[in-house]
C-alpha positions in Angstrom: 35.0 176.4 -8.6 35.9 174.9 -5.2 36.8 171.1 -5.2 33.9 169.4 -3.3 34.4 166.1 -2.8 31.6 163.4 -1.6 31.8 160.7 1.3 35.1 162.2 2.4 36.8 160.7 5.4 37.5 162.7 8.5 40.1 160.2 9.7 42.8 162.5 9.6 40.9 165.6 10.3 40.3 164.9 13.8 43.0 164.3 16.6 41.6 160.8 17.9 41.3 159.4 14.3 38.2 158.3 14.7 37.1 157.0 10.9 33.7 159.2 10.2 33.0 160.7 6.5 31.6 163.6 5.7 28.3 163.4 2.8 30.5 166.7 1.4 33.8 167.9 2.1 35.5 171.4 0.7 38.8 172.9 2.0 38.3 176.7 2.0 41.6 178.1 1.0 40.4 181.6 1.5 37.0 183.6 1.9 35.4 183.0 -1.4 36.4 179.1 -1.7 34.3 179.4 2.1 31.1 181.7 0.3 31.2 179.2 -2.9 31.1 176.0 -0.7 28.0 177.6 1.7 26.3 178.8 -1.0 26.6 175.2 -2.6 25.0 174.0 1.1 22.6 176.4 1.1 21.3 175.6 -2.6 20.8 171.7 -1.5 19.6 172.8 1.9 22.1 170.9 3.5 23.4 171.6 7.3 27.1 172.7 7.3 30.0 172.1 9.9 33.3 173.7 9.6 36.8 172.2 11.0 40.2 173.9 12.1 42.7 170.8 12.8 39.8 169.0 14.6 41.9 169.1 17.8 39.0 169.9 19.8 36.3 167.7 18.2 34.8 164.1 19.1 33.4 162.9 16.4 30.3 160.3 17.4 29.0 159.5 13.3 29.4 160.2 9.9 28.3 163.9 9.2 24.7 164.4 7.4 25.9 167.8 4.9 28.8 169.7 4.2 31.9 170.0 6.1 34.4 172.9 5.5 37.9 172.8 6.5 38.9 176.5 6.8 42.3 177.0 5.8 42.5 180.8 5.1 45.7 182.1 5.9 47.1 185.6 6.5 49.8 187.5 8.8 49.3 191.1 8.7 50.4 193.8 11.0 50.2 197.3 11.5 52.4 198.7 14.9 50.9 196.3 17.4 47.8 195.6 15.7 48.0 191.7 13.8 45.4 190.1 11.7 45.5 186.4 11.2 43.8 184.5 8.8 41.6 181.7 10.6 43.7 178.9 8.7 46.7 179.9 10.2 47.9 177.4 12.6 48.1 178.7 16.5 51.4 178.1 17.9 53.1 179.3 14.9 51.5 183.0 14.6 52.4 182.8 18.6 55.9 182.0 17.7 56.1 184.7 14.7 54.5 187.3 16.7 57.4 187.2 19.1 60.0 186.9 16.5 58.2 190.4 15.3 58.8 192.2 18.7 54.9 191.7 19.6 54.3 190.4 22.7 51.2 189.1 24.7 50.6 185.5 23.5 53.6 183.7 24.9 51.5 182.2 27.5 49.2 180.5 25.0 52.0 178.7 22.9 51.5 174.9 21.9 48.1 175.3 22.3 47.0 173.2 19.2 44.7 174.1 16.3 43.8 176.9 14.2 43.3 180.5 14.8 39.8 180.4 13.9 39.2 177.9 16.5 40.8 180.3 19.1 37.9 182.6 19.9 35.2 179.7 19.8 36.7 178.2 22.5 38.2 181.3 23.8 41.0 179.5 24.5 43.6 180.3 27.4 46.6 178.7 29.8 48.6 180.0 32.2 46.7 183.0 33.7 45.9 184.2 29.8 42.7 184.0 27.7 42.4 185.3 24.0 39.5 187.4 24.8 41.5 189.8 26.6 43.5 190.2 23.3 41.0 190.2 20.8 39.8 193.8 19.1 37.6 192.3 16.4 37.3 189.5 14.1 35.0 188.7 10.7 32.6 185.7 10.4 30.5 184.6 7.7 27.0 183.9 8.8 26.3 180.6 7.0 22.3 181.2 6.9 22.7 184.1 4.7 26.4 183.7 3.5 27.0 187.4 4.5 30.8 188.5 5.7 30.5 190.7 8.9 32.8 192.1 11.5 32.0 190.9 15.3 33.3 193.0 18.1 35.1 191.5 21.2 31.7 192.2 23.1 29.7 190.7 20.6 31.7 187.7 20.7 30.3 187.2 24.4 33.1 185.6 25.7 33.5 183.9 29.2 35.9 180.7 30.4 36.0 178.5 27.5 33.0 179.6 26.3 31.4 182.1 23.4 28.7 183.0 21.1 30.1 180.6 18.6 29.6 177.6 20.9 25.8 177.8 21.2 23.7 175.1 19.6 22.6 177.6 16.9 25.9 178.9 15.9 25.8 180.4 12.5 28.9 181.7 12.2 32.1 180.9 10.2 35.4 183.0 11.9 37.2 183.8 8.7 40.1 185.9 10.6 40.8 187.7 13.9 42.2 191.2 14.9 44.5 191.5 18.2 45.9 194.2 19.9 49.7 193.3 21.2 52.3 195.1 23.1 55.6 196.1 22.2 56.2 196.5 25.7 57.9 193.2 26.9 55.6 193.1 29.9 54.8 189.5 31.2 52.0 187.7 33.2 53.5 185.1 35.4 50.9 185.3 37.9 49.9 181.6 37.4 51.3 178.9 40.2 53.2 176.1 38.0 54.7 178.9 35.9 55.8 181.3 38.5 57.5 178.2 40.4 58.9 176.8 36.9 60.9 180.0 36.5 61.8 180.4 40.0 63.5 176.8 39.3 65.2 177.9 36.4 66.8 180.8 38.3 64.8 183.4 36.7 63.0 185.9 38.6 59.3 185.8 37.8 58.8 189.7 37.7 61.4 190.4 35.3 61.2 187.7 33.1 60.9 188.2 29.4 58.5 186.8 27.3 61.1 185.0 25.3 61.3 183.2 28.7 57.8 182.6 29.6 57.2 181.2 26.1 60.2 178.9 26.6 58.9 177.7 30.2 55.0 177.4 29.1 56.3 175.0 26.5 58.3 173.1 28.9 55.7 172.7 31.2 52.9 171.5 28.6 55.6 169.2 27.1 56.2 167.5 30.3 52.3 167.1 31.7 50.4 166.7 28.2 50.7 163.9 25.7 50.9 165.1 22.1 47.8 164.2 19.9 49.9 162.9 17.4 51.9 160.4 19.4 48.5 159.5 22.2 45.4 160.9 20.2 43.4 163.1 22.1 41.8 166.8 22.4 43.9 168.2 25.3 41.6 168.7 28.3 38.4 166.8 28.0 36.8 168.7 31.0 36.3 172.2 31.7 38.4 173.4 35.2 35.4 174.4 37.8 34.7 178.4 38.4 32.0 178.3 41.4 31.4 180.8 44.6 32.9 181.0 47.9 29.7 179.2 49.2 30.4 176.5 47.0 33.9 176.1 47.3 33.6 175.7 51.2 31.0 172.8 50.7 33.7 171.3 48.3 36.3 171.4 50.7 34.4 169.9 53.1 34.2 166.6 50.8 37.8 166.9 49.6 40.9 167.3 51.6 43.7 169.5 50.2 41.4 170.6 47.4 43.6 173.2 45.4 42.1 176.6 44.6 42.5 180.2 42.9 40.5 183.1 43.3 39.8 184.4 39.8 40.3 188.2 38.4 36.5 189.3 39.3 37.2 188.6 43.2 33.8 186.9 43.7 34.7 183.2 42.3 37.3 180.6 42.1 39.2 178.1 40.0 39.4 174.6 41.0 41.7 172.3 38.8 39.1 169.4 37.7 42.4 167.3 37.0 43.0 167.4 40.9 39.4 165.6 41.6 39.6 163.3 38.7 43.1 162.1 40.0 41.8 162.2 43.5 39.1 159.8 42.6 41.4 157.2 41.6 40.9 157.7 37.5 44.5 158.8 36.7 45.8 156.3 34.1 42.6 154.2 34.4 42.4 152.0 31.5 39.0 150.9 29.9 38.8 148.8 26.8 41.2 150.6 24.0 40.9 154.3 26.0 42.5 155.5 29.1 43.2 158.8 31.6 46.5 159.7 30.5 49.0 158.5 33.0 50.5 162.3 32.7 47.6 164.6 33.2 44.3 163.4 34.5 42.0 166.1 32.2 43.5 164.3 29.3 41.6 161.0 27.4 43.6 159.2 25.5 41.9 156.9 22.5 44.6 154.0 21.9 44.6 151.7 18.8 41.2 150.4 18.0 39.4 152.7 20.1 36.2 154.0 19.4 33.9 156.8 20.3 31.7 154.8 21.9 34.5 153.7 24.0 35.3 157.0 24.9 32.1 158.6 26.0 31.6 155.8 28.0 34.8 156.1 29.9 33.9 160.0 30.0 30.5 159.1 31.2 31.8 156.9 34.0 34.1 159.6 35.4 31.4 162.3 35.1 29.1 160.1 37.4 31.7 159.0 40.0 32.6 162.6 40.5 29.2 163.8 40.9 28.5 160.9 43.3 31.5 162.0 45.4 31.5 165.4 44.9 28.1 166.6 43.8 30.3 168.4 41.1 28.9 167.8 37.5 31.9 167.8 35.3 31.7 169.8 31.8 33.1 168.2 28.5 35.6 171.0 26.7 35.5 169.7 22.9 32.5 169.8 20.8 31.0 166.5 20.7 29.8 165.8 16.9 
């Protein structure tokens, strides 16, 4: 029988360190243990939340019902196909893949969190997203406690989004299947990555996966504070995706606006960090919370900070950016 705890503190299970608790808590180290706790919650008619490493959530209250920490292990490779358990650390499986001469994940190194959280968020960085590598995944329907398989198309991926982020999401990801490549081809199209390689005397067209991995890790360490040192969830706001007409309108309001054409050829990506920094918020402190001095997309909770303070700062930024640009920022982490 799984070990179920009551009134369990979640302070160590969210990267902001907010001290809220779960009415019932269980760590599921196998699909079977997850099934057992889901059945427990179903019988008690209790709602259920599931956690990975808590690096992309904002806790705002005690959680009624159950919290399941998904810790399912597993790393299996067959040729260029890999299967990872949802509880594996994402950064570790990226490095493991490289060690096993399987390529395609190097741009996604150092993204915090677990494998199970990766498709939920459709994690991406430096020109790559997990959705381009994912073949399928297995998930448990928490309403029926049934284990099912879902194809890439069924996950309904889009920019930092998927079917799993819907309000009525009933699926707990238990494992994922990725198709990688044995050919050491790399994607160095992202501007800052390209420039970094050139400065390091590496021709981006011939950069190896290992060189790309080291470059991305170095860039991230320079611009993003580690959540263990300065509690944060990485990017607090999503970058902007807009059409050409809206881009032209925004260009009239913001001078020097950087933007990049997306792969669809119809829309453009605008770095929201530029809008926030341009509006004077970078490094701004409000009570016990602040905007990082390193990166304007990162909000940091200093000692004594509360979730109310954090959301108040977030709201102030959203309102100010809208007032100045008519752009409505979207929060990237899940607010619970």
